[in-house]
C-alpha positions in Angstrom: -9.3 3.2 1.2 -8.0 2.5 -2.5 -6.2 5.5 -4.1 -5.7 4.6 -7.7 -3.7 6.2 -10.5 -5.8 6.1 -13.7 -3.3 8.3 -15.7 -3.0 7.7 -19.5 0.2 5.4 -19.0 -2.5 2.8 -17.4 -3.7 2.1 -21.0 -4.4 -1.5 -21.9 -3.3 -4.4 -19.8 -2.4 -2.3 -16.6 -5.9 -0.8 -16.2 -7.4 -4.1 -16.9 -5.3 -5.7 -14.2 -6.1 -2.9 -11.9 -9.9 -3.7 -12.1 -9.4 -7.3 -11.3 -6.8 -6.6 -8.3 -8.9 -3.9 -6.8 -12.1 -6.2 -7.0 -10.2 -8.8 -5.3 -9.1 -6.6 -2.5 -12.6 -5.2 -1.9 -13.9 -8.8 -1.8 -11.2 -10.1 0.7 -12.0 -7.0 3.0 -15.6 -7.4 2.9 -15.3 -11.1 3.7 -13.1 -10.5 6.7 -14.5 -10.4 10.3 -15.6 -7.0 11.8 -17.2 -4.0 10.3 -15.2 -3.0 7.3 -15.7 0.0 4.9 -14.0 0.8 1.6 -13.7 3.9 -0.2 -12.1 4.4 -3.8 -10.4 7.5 -4.9 -9.0 7.9 -8.3 -6.6 10.6 -9.8 -5.3 11.6 -13.0 -5.2 15.4 -13.8 -7.4 16.0 -10.5 -8.8 13.4 -8.1 -12.5 12.0 -7.9 -14.3 10.0 -5.1 -15.4 7.0 -7.1 -17.1 5.5 -4.1 -17.3 7.0 -0.7 -17.0 4.7 2.4 -19.4 1.8 2.1 -19.9 -1.8 3.1 -21.8 -2.7 -0.1 -19.5 -4.8 -2.1 -21.7 -4.7 -5.2 -21.6 -0.9 -5.4 -17.6 -1.0 -5.1 -17.4 -3.7 -7.8 -19.8 -1.9 -10.1 -17.6 1.3 -9.8 -14.2 -0.7 -10.2 -15.8 -2.0 -13.6 -15.9 1.5 -14.9 -12.3 2.4 -14.2 -10.9 4.2 -17.2 -7.3 5.6 -17.9 -7.1 9.4 -18.7 -4.3 12.0 -18.7 -1.7 13.2 -16.3 -0.6 12.1 -12.9 -1.7 14.4 -9.9 -0.4 12.1 -7.0 -1.0 14.8 -4.3 -4.5 15.3 -5.4 -5.2 11.6 -4.7 -3.8 11.7 -1.4 -5.6 15.0 -0.3 -8.9 13.4 -1.3 -8.1 10.3 0.8 -7.3 12.4 3.7 -10.4 14.4 3.6 -12.6 11.2 3.6 -10.5 9.6 6.4 -10.2 12.6 8.6 -14.1 13.0 8.6 -14.5 9.5 10.5 -14.0 10.1 14.2 -11.0 8.4 15.9 -11.9 5.6 18.1 -10.3 2.6 19.8 -11.8 0.3 17.1 -11.2 2.5 14.0 -8.2 1.4 11.9 -7.5 3.8 8.9 -5.5 2.4 6.0 -4.7 3.7 2.5 -3.6 1.5 -0.4 -2.2 3.7 -3.0 -1.2 2.3 -6.5 0.7 4.4 -9.2 2.4 3.5 -12.4 4.3 6.8 -12.7 5.9 9.9 -10.9 3.7 13.1 -10.2 3.7 15.5 -13.1 1.2 18.3 -12.2 -0.9 19.6 -9.2 0.3 21.2 -6.1 4.0 22.3 -6.1 6.4 22.6 -2.9 9.9 23.6 -3.1 10.5 22.5 0.6 11.1 18.8 1.1 13.6 15.9 0.7 13.6 16.2 -3.2 15.4 18.4 -5.7 15.9 18.9 -9.4 18.8 16.5 -9.3 16.5 13.6 -8.0 13.5 14.3 -10.6 12.4 16.9 -12.8 9.0 17.0 -11.3 10.4 17.1 -7.8 8.2 20.1 -6.6 5.1 17.9 -7.2 7.0 15.0 -5.3 7.5 17.3 -2.5 4.0 18.3 -2.2 2.7 14.6 -2.0 5.6 13.8 0.4 4.3 16.3 2.8 0.6 15.2 2.3 1.5 11.4 3.2 3.7 12.5 6.2 0.6 14.4 7.4 -1.5 11.7 7.2 0.8 9.1 8.8 1.0 11.6 11.6 -2.7 11.1 12.0 -2.4 7.5 12.4 -3.1 6.5 8.9 -1.3 3.6 7.7 -0.3 4.1 3.9 0.6 1.1 1.6 1.9 2.0 -1.7 2.5 0.0 -5.0 4.9 1.1 -7.6 4.0 -0.2 -11.2 6.8 1.3 -13.3 6.2 -0.5 -16.6 6.5 2.8 -18.3 9.3 4.6 -16.8 12.8 5.2 -18.0 15.5 3.0 -16.4 17.0 6.3 -15.2 13.9 7.2 -13.4 13.6 4.0 -11.4 15.8 4.6 -8.3 13.8 7.8 -7.6 10.5 6.1 -8.1 11.2 3.5 -5.7 12.4 5.9 -3.1 9.4 8.3 -3.6 6.7 5.4 -3.3 8.7 4.0 -0.1 8.9 7.4 1.5 4.9 8.0 0.9 4.4 4.6 2.7 6.9 5.5 5.5 8.5 2.1 5.5 10.0 -0.3 3.0 7.9 -2.9 4.4 4.8 -1.3 3.3 6.1 -0.7 -0.4 5.6 -3.2 -3.1 6.9 -3.2 -6.6 4.9 -4.5 -9.3 6.9 -5.9 -12.4 3.9 -7.6 -14.3 0.2 -6.3 -14.5 -0.7 -9.9 -13.7 1.0 -9.5 -10.3 -1.6 -6.8 -9.2 -4.1 -9.1 -8.0 -1.7 -11.2 -5.9 -0.2 -8.2 -4.4 -3.6 -6.4 -3.7 -4.7 -9.8 -2.0 -1.6 -9.7 0.1 -2.3 -6.1 1.1 -5.8 -7.1 2.1 -4.5 -10.1 4.2 -2.2 -7.6 6.2 -5.0 -5.1 7.0 -7.6 -7.6 8.1 -6.0 -10.8 9.4 -4.8 -11.2 13.0 -1.3 -9.9 13.7 1.1 -11.2 16.1 4.8 -10.6 16.9 7.9 -12.8 17.1 10.8 -11.9 19.1 14.4 -13.4 18.4 17.9 -12.6 19.1 19.0 -9.5 17.4 21.7 -9.5 14.7 22.5 -6.0 13.8 21.5 -4.6 17.3 23.1 -7.1 19.6 22.3 -7.6 23.3 18.6 -7.2 22.9 15.8 -9.1 21.3 14.5 -7.9 17.8 10.9 -8.5 16.8 8.9 -9.1 13.5 5.1 -8.7 12.8 3.3 -11.6 11.0 -0.3 -12.3 9.9 -1.9 -15.5 10.1 -5.0 -16.9 8.3 -6.1 -20.7 8.5 -7.0 -20.5 4.8 -3.1 -20.1 3.9 -2.7 -23.9 4.4 -5.6 -24.7 2.1 -4.1 -22.8 -0.9 -1.7 -24.5 -3.4 1.8 -24.6 -1.8 3.3 -23.8 -5.1 2.0 -20.3 -5.2 4.3 -17.9 -3.0 2.4 -16.3 0.1 4.6 -13.5 1.6 2.5 -13.5 4.8 3.3 -17.3 5.3 6.7 -17.1 4.5 7.4 -14.3 6.9 5.8 -16.1 9.9 7.7 -19.3 8.6 11.0 -17.4 9.0 10.1 -15.8 12.2 9.2 -19.2 13.8 12.9 -20.2 12.7 14.5 -17.2 14.0 12.6 -17.4 17.3 13.7 -20.9 17.8 17.5 -19.8 18.0 17.8 -17.9 21.1 16.9 -14.9 23.0 19.1 -12.0 24.6 16.2 -10.8 26.9 15.9 -14.1 28.6 19.4 -15.4 28.2 18.0 -18.9 27.3 18.2 -20.9 24.2 15.3 -22.8 22.9 
């Protein structure tokens, strides 16, 4: 599920880069093994289902080509629309539900909630942020994995710390939050998330550093195609896997052996 911010601040290069990145994501997911569906929700003043779940790549690409920037940022509406579509799909042992949410700004309209982790000292629109926070938490409790991308090209410097915190909170983990500095990076990051979703996942164990006396673990993704690409282009999945290889070769608290 792609949940895409098409508010007015996406005008120009950002919306153009988003079209390219979203197209790459859909292409990568559809080319992966298994039966994979993608749906697209956009949000500005309100949310719209641009494409319901489909396996038709051309339908997705055609819809992505029409993405146009509009007005305000109703983050919660986008998440609610995504939750509605995903919740309609029966759970099962082979069903994995993911949301990739991209935004270039903070929520500034929509449902408001005074209860939550944010206050007026964090952000003027904290009521809207609290509403989105609760919706995302509900989705994660249902087993939905949320990836978030913060593309903060149009925020004041004073707003950035909260923006990063908010987007990380929506994902529920710092490992599922990406910050996009340049619109040209969007395609690369969307591709990396597609890899994370559709490629085989393994786990390395290594001697813990912060929590001593027991092993720690790290997840990695693997794809043979990593080694066919230009080595000068950074691949976060391959870098993580390589680091895990190194860490796992040092020692193990669990087995009390050195390797």
